[in-house]
N, C-alpha and C positions, 0 to 999 in steps of 0.2 A: 531489554532488547540488545542483541549484539550489534556491533558497530558496522555491520555490513547490510547494505540495502541492495537487493537485486531488482533492477529496473528492466522490465520487458516492454520495449517500445520500438516500433519500426520506423518512425519519423525521424529524420536527421535533425530537423529544427527542434522537435520536442526533446530529443536526446540532449542537444546542446543547452536548451533552456533548463531542463531538469538538473543537469550537471552544475550549471552556473547558479541556479537558485539554491540548491542544496549546499553547494560549495560556499555560498555566502552565509546561509543561516546555521548550517551544521558542518563546518569544516573538518570535524573530527570524524564524520561518517565516511566509510569507504563505499564507493559505488561500483557495482558490477553490471554491465549492460548485456542484455540479450536482445537480439532483433526480431525474434519470433517466439511464439508460444510453444512450438515444437522443441525448443532447446531447454525448456524449463525442467522437466522431469529427468532427462539425462544430466543436466547440471546438478540437480539436487541429489542424484544417485551417485555422483562422482565420489569415490572413496577418498577421504582426507581433505576434501574441499570444505571450506568454512560454511557453516549453515547460516543463511541470512536471517536477520531479526525481522525483516519485513520484505515482502514482495510488492513493488509498485508496478501495477499491471495495466497496460493499455487494453481497451476492450476490442476495438476493431482493427485487426491485423490480417493480412493475407495468411491463408492456411489456418492453422490453429489460432483462434482468437482467445481473448481473455476469458470469456465464459467456459470454453473448452478447458483451459488451464485450470480454472477454479475446480471444475468437476473432477479433473484427473487428480489434482492434488488432495482434494477432500475425500477421494476414494481410497487414499493411502493412510491408514491409521497412524503410521510412524511420522506423518507430517501434520497431524491434527493441530499442532500448536503454532504452525506457521501462520503469520499474519498476512492476509491477502487484501491489498488495498487497490481497488480499481480506480485509475486516474485517467479520465476520458474525456473527450469533447462531446460525447453523447448526452443529451438531455432527455433521452427517451425513458419515461417512467417504467414501461415494460421491461427494458433491458436492465434498469436498476433492479427492479423486482426479481428478475431472473437471476441476476448476480447474487443477491441476498439469498434467494431460495437455494442457490447452488453451494453457498457457504462463504461468500465474501464478507470480510470484516467491515469494510467501508466502501462506499461508492462516492467518488469525489469528482466533481466537474472541473475541467481544466479551463481556468479563465484565460481570455485572450490577452488582457493587460498584463505585462510582465510583473509589475509591482505586486498585483493582486495574485498572480500565479505563484510568485515567491512566497507570499504571505500564507496562501492556502497550503502549500507544501510544508512550510515551517510549522504551521499549526498542526497539520496532520502528523508529522514526525514527532512533534512534542507530545501529542496525544498518546500515540502508541508507544513511545518510549517510556512515558509515565506508567505504563500498564505492564511493566516487566513482570514476568512470571514469578519472580521472587520478591516482589514488592506488593504490599497491599495498601490502597489508599482508602480512607473512609473520611468523608467530609460531612461533618455535622454542622448545620448552620446554628448561630446563636438564636435564642428564643426571640420570636417576633420578627425575624428576618426571612422566614419561609412562608410562602402562601399556604402550605400545607398545615402550618401551626395556626393560621388566622382563623 
């Protein structure tokens, strides 16, 4: 994953919290913020602009929401490898299902507690960074440690 994370978020409070949380857990990452879904495709189409390794996407925003962005990005074959992570306060299972059906890579609930918020973001970034397109990870448990081997 490149060191750029594109954050699409309309809430000032959440922008500040995301910047603070990622700054503490992953200070090497560069963050770029967009305040609406309508800016995502123009940003991704900007000639010479760095391609983000991950898009952290709020779901419910005025105008084009996160689900609209997922559909638009996934309709573009040249953006097929772009990781789309929905980071939302919505616990609605139907919304999560719709995001996955549209092509989201993850659907993550935003915790209210900042320590948990920071931990969830750090774990999400670690997970997706470990799945770099050029790196293959295979984990084979030792005999006897896997329920599948029992």
